[in-house]
N, C-alpha and C positions, 0 to 999 in steps of 0.2 A: 417388289416395291417396299413392302413393310420391313423386310429384312435389311434393306439398304438404309431405311430410316433408323432402324434400331442400331445398326452399325455406326451411324453418325453420332448417335447418343453415347455409345460405348467407347468410341475412340478417345474422347477427352479423358474419360475415367481411366482408361488403360495408360494414357500418357502420364497422368498424375501418379498412378501406382508405380510406374517404372522409375519416376524421378524420386518418389518418396521412399521406396524400399531401400535403396542404398543409404539414405539418411537415417533411417531407423536402425540400421546396422551399426552406425557410428556411435549410438548411445550405449551399446553393450560395453561393459567393463572389460578391461584387459585382465585375464586371469593372473598375469604376472604381478599385478598390483595388489592382489588379495593376500591376506595374511594366511600362513599355513594352519594356524589353530582356528578351528571353526567358531569357538567361543569368542576369541579376540576379534575375528572378522565380523561376527554378529554385533559385537559392541561397537566396533568402528563404524559399521553401517548405521547403527542407531544414533551415534553421535553425528555422523555426516548428514543424517536426515533432519537434524535440528539446525544445520548451518545453511545459509543462503549462498547460492552461486552469485558471485559479484558481477558476473557477465550477464547471466540470464535474469537474475533478480526474482523470478517467480518460481524457481526450482531449487531444490536442495542440491548440495554438491554431489549427492549420491545419484540423483536423477539427471544431472546435466552432463552433456558430452563436451563442454567447453574445456579448453586446455587449462585454464586457471582452476576450474573445478577438479580436474584430474590432479593438478599439483596439490590442491588443498586436501583431497582424499589421501594422497601420499603422506602429507604432513600428519594428518589425523592418525593414520596407521603407524607412522613412526612413533608418535606419542603413546599410542596404545601398546605397541611392542615394548616401549621403555617401562611400562607398568604404571603410567600416570592414571589418575582417576578421571572419570568423565568431566567432573567439575573443573579440574585443573586444565584439561584440554580445551574446554569451552572458554574458560577464563583467558587462556593464552590466545585463542582466536579473537576474543573480544578486545583484549589489550592491543592486539596487532591491527585489527580491522574495524574496531568500534562495534557498537550494538547492532549496527545495520547487518552484520553477518548472521545474526540470529533470525531465524524465520519467525519466531514469536518472541519479540523483545520483552524484557520485564516492564512492569508498570512503574513508571517514575513520574515525577512532576512534568518533565518535558513531554512524555508520551500522553499524559492526561491533557496537557495543553494542546498537543497536536490533534487529539481526537475531540477535544472540547471546543476548539476555536470555531468550527463550522456552526455548532449549536449556539455559541455566543453571538456570532455574526447574524444568525437567523433571528435570535431574540432581539438584538439591537435593531435589526431591520423592521421587525414587527412593531416594536415600540415606536420607532420613527414614523412608520406608516400610520399607526393609530393617532399619533399626535397631529399629523398632517390632515387626516380625515376629520378629526375633531375640530380643528381650526376652520376647515371648510364648511362643516355642518352647523356651526354656530350662526344663528340668524344675525344679520346686520341690524344694528340698532336704528330705530327711526330717527329722523332728524329732530333737533330740539325745536320745541314750540317757542313762540315769542316770549311767553311767560317764563319758560325754563332758561332761555338765553338771558333775559333780564336778571334772573336770580343768579346765574353763573357769573355775569359781569359784576354783580353786587358782591358776591363772595370773593372774587378776584381783587376787587378794590379794597375790601376789608383786610385781605391778607398781606 
């Protein structure tokens, strides 16, 4: 009985492994796309590690198995083989795909605004909440006495 219960627990795990194993093999790079010079290949991998896969978005083009990532790896290796510098290759990619292609974009006014807006919204919300609570917490003034009303009427007539 116990072995049957254990088998029922293991079967779903085996099914997941059978499905996931071929997918893991898809992420392996094709050796034909690698550069023959190990130094150039290491440089191309370092550049590719800085560039975002536009399909996966949370992986570098070196880690992604998407077709577009494969194409971008090929472009990077072509530029490395031409002898271009790392900066030239990254600048070419940014010119073509925008700063989004960089896994860690440079700090600019737009990125500061992007990261600062939630803090600004939180600050505005806190200020608005404080103002609402202050208005509610102020005690209501007592109604005017007859004497105060008479004085107010007198001031209004004089004005």
